[in-house]
Every structure is written in structure tokens, then in C-alpha cells.
N, C-alpha and C positions, 0 to 999 in steps of 0.2 A: 650623610654626614661629611663635612669637609674639614680637613686639617691643614693649617697653614704653617709651614716651617720657615722660621726666620733665622738666617745664618749671620753671625757677627764675630769679629775677631778683635774688636777694640771697644773701649767705653764710648768713644765718639759714635761708633756705628750703632750701639744700643740706644744712645740718646736720640739719634736721627730716627731710628725705627719706632721708638716710643712716641716721638713727636708726630710721626706719620700716622700712627694708630690714633692718637688723640685728635688729630686734625680730620679724621674721617677719610684718609686716603685709601683705606681698605674696607671692604664689606666685612660684616661680622661672620667669622667662621665658627664652626662648632668647637674647635680647639686651636689654640696658638701654642706653638713650641718654639722656644728660643734655643738654637743650637750654637754653642760657643766653641771656638777653636783657638788654640795657641799656635802661632806660626813663627817664622824666623829660622835662622840657622840652628838654634838650640831651643826648641819649644819647651823642653822639660825645665829650662832655666828661667822661663818667662812667667810672670805672675798671671794667674787666670783672671779674665775679665770679671768674673763673679766676685773677686776679692777687692775690686775697686770701690772707692768711697761712693756711697749712695746707691750701690747696685740693688740693694734690697727694695728700694723704692721703685726702681725700674722693673723689677721682675714681677710686680703686681699686674703688669699688662699681659703676662703670659701664664698659661696653665702648667707648663713644665719647662725646666731648664736642663738641657742635656749637653754632653761633651762629645764633639767630633773626634778629638784625639783618642778618647777611650774607645770609640766605636771602630776605629781603623787600626788601633795598635797591633803590631809594632811599626806600621808604615809612617813615613814622614808626611805631615799634613800639607806641606807646600808642594811637594813633587809628585804625590801619588794620585792616580785616578784609575778607575777600573778599566781593564781591557774590554773591548766591545763584547766579546763572547762571555765575559764574566759579569757584565752589568746586571742581568736578571738575577744572578745569584746574590750579588751585593744588595739589590733592592729587597730581596726576601730577607736577607740578614738584617738590614736596617728596619724593615717593617716589624720583624719579630723583636729586635732589641729595644725599639722605641715604642712598642705597643701601638702600632699604626693599623693593624688589621688589614683589611682590604678597602679601607676608606679612600675617598677622593682626596688628592693632595694638591697643594699649591706651594711653590717655592718662592722665597724672597731672599736674594743673594746679592753679593757684591760682584765685581767683575767676573763674568762667566767664562773668561778665557784662561783663568789660572786658579791654582790652589783648590781649597775645599769647594768653592762655588762650581768650578768646572767638574769636579768629581760628583757633586750632588746632581747636577743637571744631566750627567751621563748615566748615573745609576737609576735615576727616576725619569726614564725616557718617556716623553709624551706629556709630562706634567707641565701645566702653565707656569710661567716664570715672570716675576717682577724683579727688576734689577735696581739697586740703589748705589749711589756714590756719595760718601760723606765729605769728600775733599775736592780739591781742584782737578783731580784726575778725570772728573766728568766732562771737562772741557777739551779733553784730548781724544785721540782715536782709540778704538778697541786694540788691545795689546797685540793681538794676532788674529788671523782668520779663525772664526769659530764655525763649527759644523752648521750647515743650514738647518738641520733638525733641531739644533739648539736655538739659533738666532731667530727662527720664525716662531718660536714659542714665547719669546720675550714680548710682553704686552706694553711695558712702559719703563721709563727710567725716572726714578725718584731722586731728587737732589736738593740741597739747600741752595738758595740763590746767592752764591758767594760774590758774584760779579754782576752788577746790574746791567741788563740789556745784552748780555752775551749768552748765546745759545750753546748748550753742550753738544759735543760731537760724538760722544760715546754711543756705539751701536747705531749710528746714523746710517750705516750701510744696509741695515735691515729696516729702515724707516721707523725705528722705535721713537715714540713721542716722549719728550721729557716732561715731567710734571714736578713743579716746585713744591717742596714741603714748606708750609707757611713759616715765616720767621718768628711770628708770635708763638707758634706751637713749640718751636725749638727753644726759644728763650724761656718759656714757661717750664719746660722740662728741666733745663739747666737750673732755673731758680728753685725748683723742687729739690734737686740734689743739693744745692748750696745751702738750703735751709736746714739740712741735717747737721749731724755732729761732724764738723770738719775742723780739725786742729790746724790752724794757720797762724803764722806770726802776726803780731800787731804792728804792721808797718804802714804808715800813712802815705797814700798815693805814691807807691814805688814805681820804678821801671821794672816791668816783668820780662825776664829773659827766658824764652822757651827753648829748651834743648831738644835736639833730634838726634837719633842714633844713625847719622849719615854714614859713619865709618862701618858700623855693624852691618848696614845694608849693602856695603861694598861700593858706595857711591864716591867717596873720597878717602884718602889715607887718614889714619888716626891722628897723625901729627897735624894735618891740615885742619881737622875738626877741632883739635885742642886750640889751635891758633884762632879759629873762628869764634870760639867761646870767649877768648880774651878780647877779640875785636868787638864783640857785643858789649863787654864791660867798658872798654875804652870809648866806644861810640856813644853809649848812653850817658857816660860821664861828660863827654864833650858837649852834649846837648843840655847840660845843666842839671842832670839828675844825680842826687847824692845818696839816695836810698834805692838799692837794687835788690831784687829777689830773683834768684836763678832756680828754675824748675827743670830738673833733668828729665829726659824721656823716661817715664815710669816703667817702660817695657824694655829698657836697655840694661846692659850690665852696670853694676855699681860704678859710679864716677868718684874719683878722688877730688875733693874740692880744694885741695891745697893750692894749686896753681891759680885758680880763679880768686881765691881769697888773698893770695899774695899780690895779684894784679890790682885788686880793689884797695888793699892797704897802700900800695905804691901811689895810687891816684888819690888817696885820702877820702874814699867813699865807703859807705856801709853796705856790705853784701850779706844777704841771708840766703843760705843754701837749703832748699827744701829737700829733706831726706827722710820722710816719714815711713812708717811700716806698711802703709797701704797706698796703692796708686791713686792719685787724685787727677781726674780728668782736667785737661788744660782749660776747658770751657768753664769749669767750676772755679778755677783759680781766677780767671778773668772776671767772673761775676762777683766773687767775694772780695777780692783785693781792690777792685775798681782802680787799676793802675793808671798812672799818668801817661805811660807809654808801654806798648807791648812790642817786643823785639823778637824776631824769629827768622827762619829761613823760608820754608815752604809749607808749614803746617796749616791744616784747616782752621785751627783755632786762631791763627794770625788773621786770616781773611774774615773769620767770624767776629773777631774783636772790632774790626773796622766796620763791617757791614751791619752787624746786629746790635752792637753796643755803642757805636759811634765814637770809639776810642782812637787816639793817635797810635799809629803802628809804624814800624820801620823794618825793612828786611836787611839781613846780613848774610853774605856768602852766596847769593844767587849767581853772581858773576863767576865765582870760582866753580860752582856746581855746573853751570852751563858749559864751562870750558873743559871740565874733567869728565863729564858723563860719557861713558862708552857702554855699548855702541850708541850711535846717534838715536836709535829708536828706544832707548831706555825709557820706561814709563814715567820716571820722575821728571823727564824733560818738560812735560806739559806744566806741572806745578812750578818748576823753576822759571819757565818762560813767563807764566802768568804772574807770579809774584814779582818778578823783575820788572815786568812791563806795567803792572797795575798799581803796585804798592810803592811808596817812597823808600828810597835807600837810606840806611842809617847815616851815611855821610852827607846827606842833603837836608840841612836844617830847615831850609825854606819849604821844601816839599813836605817834610814831616809836620811842620807847623800848619801848612795848608790842608793836610790830611788827604792828599791826593797827588796823582801825577797828571800833568796836563796832556791828556790824550783822549781820543773819542772812542765810543763803543764800536763804531764801524771799523775803526783801525784795529781794535783788538780782535774782532771777528776775522778780519783778513789775515792778521798775524797768526792766529790759531789755526786757520785753514791751511796756511802755507807750511807751518811747522808740522801739522798733522799729516799732510801729504808727504812731506819729506821723511817723516818717521815711518809711515806705513803706506807707501804708494800702491801696494797691491790690495790692501784692505779698503783704502779710500781713494781709488782711482778717480772718482767723481769730483774730487777736490782740486784736480790739476788746473782747470781754468782759473779758479779763485786764487790758487797759489801763484800762478803766472801773473795775474793782475796785481797782486800785492807786491811781489818782488820787483816787478817792473816799475812800480810807482814809489815804493817805500824803502827799498834796500839802500842803506847809507851807513855811515860810521856808527850810528846808534843801534841800528837793527841787525847789523852783521853778527852781533854776539849770539843771535838765536839760530844761526845756521853755520854749516861747514862748507867750505868751497868744494871739496871733493864730493860731498853729498849732492850739492846743486849740480855739479858737472855730470855726475853719474845719472841724474834724472833729467838732464838737458833743460834745466830751469834757468830763468834770467839771473844775471849776476856774474856769470863766468863766460858766457858766450857773447861776443861782440854784437851790438844791435844790428849791424848790417848782415849778420848771419843768423838772425833770430828765426828766419823761416825754417832753418834746419831742425829747430827744436820740435817741430810738429811732424817730423819725418819718422814714422815708426821703425822703418828699416834701419836708419842710422842709430836710433836708440838701442835697438837689439844688438848692433855691432859694438856699441860702447859697452853694454852690459857683458857681452861675451869677452871682450878684451879685458875688462876689469876682473872677470871671473878667472881668466887664465893667469892673471898676475896675482890672484889671491888677495886683491885689494878689498878694503872695507870702507864704507862711507862714514 
């Protein structure tokens, strides 16, 4: 008997897992268990994924739905993982609590370097692992070095094809092969959810503004995020949209709509603020509202609206996010880079109308390789040649926004070293001296 445990911490993750099951990405196990977690700084204040609209339809794919938070209480789900000596004890605890017996297990988790996924792979040592990524983070490097005993167990990376022709980099250091979850399977699952009882305003072809809890995640100050929301209202209005729907992040603290409504009133446009009792997945909003424009920052739903629904989209705040993200290796940098490079900006009416940015897939591959190496040079040392080629050929006023001078200098990459001294970049002894000097200064890239 084989039991497959699927871990998820968002409605979008459950949608992707359901689509992967429907598309035959998994063999049939004897049991499927959906393990839900609530994460973030205050998980007790976050709505459970099981409370989201349409969840009852999704749970039919699983034999049981369990709570990770309850299983490890009182530990925090984001920061806790078992000590090596305690891992066998925790495995016995989970097997008893979840009625797993001594059966063979398989794990399906998101990023294995952090949070509940890391704890699960450590507790169930030796268990085969499939990894999935629901958003643009699949196109970036693994967040940190993961133990070889974990990395070598990962069989594949499941992901939606959010950017055509661009290969994910996640877990590439272990040679993990990415597998695309078919777009049709994803849209079918979303349509299934949208066909249920979803209370939405009757607004014809609105501009849908997707909120993200960037401040709550510590990415930008709250004042900057409030300004970003007003920028979304102004930008959509400038593009000729008079009916706007703002969807706050359903897993963020309650937002006061007064400032946004005041901005809409000042501009003479209609703004509907979605504030229902149940979280509604953004993908369902896109499907049901059929908006004339979708505006957001880095969310997976923004990429999906363009890729899977063929809708006009626009980004807002990616430049601010790229500037403010610290440290440079912040995991959100991949999503911000990709959104900024691939999707049209809210202020570029021509690009929004054309529904694309004039760039090539090969250039995106080079950009992502360079950013990934700069973010995690120890994890993806193999990407140095690709990073050097990209920076030598493409670093200009447009692409500098994706890099930091001190970071490139610390890694001896093109852009800060004069061409006549380029040979010094390949000198490992010199690079070691630079790293030691920076360490003594306490500098950060």
C-alpha cells in the first residue's frame, strides 16, 4: 500500500495539485492525503485554505484532509523543523496521528528548503519526493543549499507553464527535471470552482486589481504598499477603465478601503472593493469576471491571466520592489524580475494593448540565469558562465534594475570591472581576497 501526502498552504497550490492529479501527472496511490498549513507571521490570524470558495470541490480528489499546524502545535509552521536526532520520533508521531501505519509514503511538497516542506522531508527521511511550484518562483534558484539526502530524493518539479519557452531553474543543481502541468487541466479545475456558488458583483468587463500583502511579508513598508494600490487605481483609470474591482489578498489582514475609494471618487471612476466572508482564489475571479484588464505586482494569477486566459495584464510596483528587496537573494526577486521583464508595465499603454513586451525567450533565459547566480552563487555555481555572457552582452540602462553594483563586484562579474581587466574575474585567488575583504568590512551584497 502506498500513501501519497500532498502539502499545500494556499488555494492556488491546491488548484495546481488537483490539476496535476486530473492530468495524470501521478500514478494512482492507495490513499491521497492533503496536508494543509497556515503560514506567515501570525498563522492563527490567517484563514484556512479549507475555508476558501470551492474547496469542497477540490477535496474530492483526496481521501483525507489534515492540518500541519495542529500536528506540530505549538511550534510555528514557518520556522520549525525537527532536529536530526529527533526526526525518527517525529516520523512515528506523524504516522500515529495521521493513521499512516507502516505503509510506503510519497511526498508532494513546495520548495523543500523552507517551511513545512523542509520539515516534512526531514521527518520522513528516505521517502521519494515530488516538488511543485505554483508561481514564478520555479524560474529562480533554490532558496538555499538543501541537504544531498533531500535533493537526491526529488524526482521532478511540477509547474504551470507561466512563461512560454523559459526553463525553470529550481532544483537544477540536482538535475531535477521540470514537468509542466497542462494548461487545460488548470483552467478546467478553475472553471469547476467558478461554476460553484461564488458571490461576485455584477460589474461588466472591469479592470481587476489584485492586492498582495507585500508589507506583511516584509518586502516593502506599509506606506509604500498603500501608495502602490493608489497607483493601480490611477494607472487603470489612465488606460481608460471606468469600472474597477479591487481584490485584496485574502490571506492578509483586513484592509481599510477608504483611501482607495477616495482616490476612485477623485478620478470619477467606479470602484468595487471585494470584502466577502470567504477567501476567493484570484484565478476564480479572473475566470468569472472576465476582466478587460488585470493589474498586479508579482502574483501567479497575473501571469496566469495572460498565459492561460489571453487577457491584457499590467504590472505595478515591480520597479519599487526590485529596488527595495533586501537582501539581494530575497526569494521574491525572481518573481519581481520576471514580472518586470516579461509583462507590460501599467504606465506603458502601447505594451498593455499589445499584451507583451518586445523581448526574446533566450534573453529571458540569460537574464534569469544571471539573476539566479547573483542570488545564490554557491547553490548555482554552474550558472557563472551564463551570467557572464548575459551581463557582458545585455547590461544597460534597462537591465541594470535587476542587479546591484556591489553584488556584481563581490562576485567579480561584468559590469563593474573594466573590460581590459576582465581576465581578473576568472582568477579564483583574487575572488577569495575580495570576499575576505568584504567579510572583514561586514558588507552585504
